[in-house]
C-alpha positions, -999 to +999 in steps of 0.1 A: -132-173-088-152-166-056-163-131-049-183-122-016-197-089-006-217-101+020-201-087+055-199-121+075-180-140+051-144-137+044-132-147+005-110-173-001-073-163-006-067-171-043-035-174-060-026-161-098+011-178-111+034-165-136+023-128-129+042-101-146+072-102-165+090-117-136+064-146-130+062-145-095+030-160-078+006-137-063-017-140-037-052-121-036-088-119-025-117-105-046-148-085-028-180-074-049-198-074-078-173-086-104-191-061-134-188-035-110-154-007-113-125-026-101-105-013-072-071-029-068-060-022-030-019-018-028-005-022+007+029-006+020+063-017+035+060-051+054+024-052+052+001-076+038-031-075+020-047-087+054-039-054+062-064-034+045-093-047+070-119-072+058-144-049+068-134-018+053-131-042+016-166-048+021-179-015+029-161-006-001-173-034-018-210-020-003-206+013-020-206-010-054-173-017-057-152-046-073-124-048-045-093-070-049-068-073-022-030-088-027+004-095-016+029-078-029+062-096-038+079-107-004+053-100+017+022-126+029+017-160+002+028-141-029+064-150-036+095-147-017+125-141-033+145-161-012+176-166-033+184-131-038+215-111-021+216-097+011+197-066+014+220-036+028+199-011+035+228+009+055+245+006+025+220+015+002+206+047+021+246+059+021+241+056-019+248+018-028+222+004-044+244-027-055+222-049-033+187-039-047+169-070-061+140-044-079+122-013-078+089+002-073+087+000-111+086-044-107+062-043-081+044-015-105+046-045-126+034-072-103+003-053-100-004-049-137+004-085-142-026-098-118-047-071-137-041-094-170-043-127-147-077-111-135-090-105-171-087-067-162-081-041-193-075-011-160-090-005-125-087+021-104-057+022-079-058+030-043-023+027-024-011+032+011+025+043+015+049+025-005+012+011-016+002+045-026+042+052-043+040+020-066+000+031-078+023+065-083+045+040-104+016+027-124+006+057-132+036+067-146+045+036-165+013+020-173-011+051-177-035+029-199-040+004-173-051+031-145-089+047-144-077+067-111-053+071-083-054+071-050-021+080-030-027+077+006+004+086+030+025+084+005+055+107-011+069+116-041+106+103-036+120+135-035+145+139-005+135+160+018+096+160+015+079+132+035+105+120+055+101+099+090+101+116+125+138+102+140+118+100+171+097+077+152+125+057+136+140+050+168+110+033+176+107+014+147+144+003+151+145+001+188+156-033+206+172-067+192+150-078+157+118-097+170+116-132+160+088-151+178+052-145+170+047-127+208+078-102+200+066-090+166+027-081+182+049-065+210+066-047+178+039-040+160+020-023+187+050-001+197+052+012+165+016+015+159+015+037+194+042+057+179+032+066+145-004+059+145-030+087+148-036+111+176-071+123+167-090+089+158-093+056+179-063+027+182-078-003+184-049-023+197-067-059+202-075-051+163-034-046+156-025-070+175-049-100+157-039-086+127+001-089+132-001-120+144-022-134+114+003-115+092+031-137+109+015-168+103+006-158+070+045-153+061+071-134+083+098-123+063+122-096+079+149-102+049+116-093+024+113-067+043+143-049+039+141-057-001+113-036-004+129-011+016+157-011-002+131-007-036+115+024-024+154+040-019+162+025-054+136+042-073+145+078-065+124+106-072+095+105-094+081+148-091+089+148-129+072+118-143+047+124-119+037+156-142+029+136-168+001+114-150-036+121-163-064+108-142-079+114-120-062+116-086-070+120-048-047+124-023-049+113+016-028+123+042-026+125+079-016+159+095-005+139+122+014+108+101+051+107+121+065+080+095+054+097+064+057+136+069+029+157+053+052+174+036+051+140+010+009+144+004+012+178-002+044+171-027+024+145-042-005+170-050+019+195-063+031+172-091+000+157-106-026+186-125-056+185-107-050+164-078-073+169-055-058+167-017-072+159+015-056+164+044-068+147+079-063+163+111-049+139+133-046+111+113-015+092+119+002+062+093-023+044+097-060+033+090-084+040+120-118+031+119-132+057+127-118+072+094-136+049+072-164+060+067-157+094+052-129+075+037-149+052+019-174+079+009-145+097-007-132+070-025-163+061-043-171+093-050-139+098-069-143+064-083-176+076-100-166+112-113-139+092-128-159+065-146-183+093-155-148+102-171-146+075-193 
């Protein structure tokens, strides 16, 4: 396995096979010193590991961390459940979960299975959006595998908190489905303008390049729908989060229109001793201007958790 800590080099993508109880394949990359504390980055709905920017991963590795990013099931170059039932999101939102192929518990088991494949007994989990909710689920269901939890722009699953702004949803679902590479890039930019940060510069060239790369790595709208239903089918974690007993950092933008800040507040309130960092002007994204403080806080959080081990 090739590990990289030079900022001018991107690590080779690798593939772990037969991962977790479902035996899926998981694409991943690793940065930094393998002897350093491991940090598993978990990305959100419709996103791939490349949405954790290379430079951000290098900056985390530069703080003495062993950084691992990966594609969730139904994303990028990990297993896509192409033979699964057609996902019916409107029905799921109305309470009919019969088309759910899996839940966040299954995705959490995938993450734990990747740790097994890499020979890691435990890791610090950092999840964004749905990735934060997967990380929460790992902490609930596999507590011995978690050294610390960082939940970014996520929610608890409780109805009434962390809900999207209706105007943002209209932008998300406006127009015919994007099918071509150019259409997907254009749609991604429209969504970024609708839900992105208001207090940080949005790098549209970078967003477009990352959207094009993700399209090339594995564009799968039915897979996105399966992930979305997994979120709906997983229900409210609030009561179970009360049992989480690892150092927890909750990060949420006060300008987040895809996950209302109430979701971050509810997450922090549910976990005893959780630290809450609310960021003025931060939307549902990870703008470059946030990185210095984000990296500092994550590294400090990991250092504190390591000292408690």
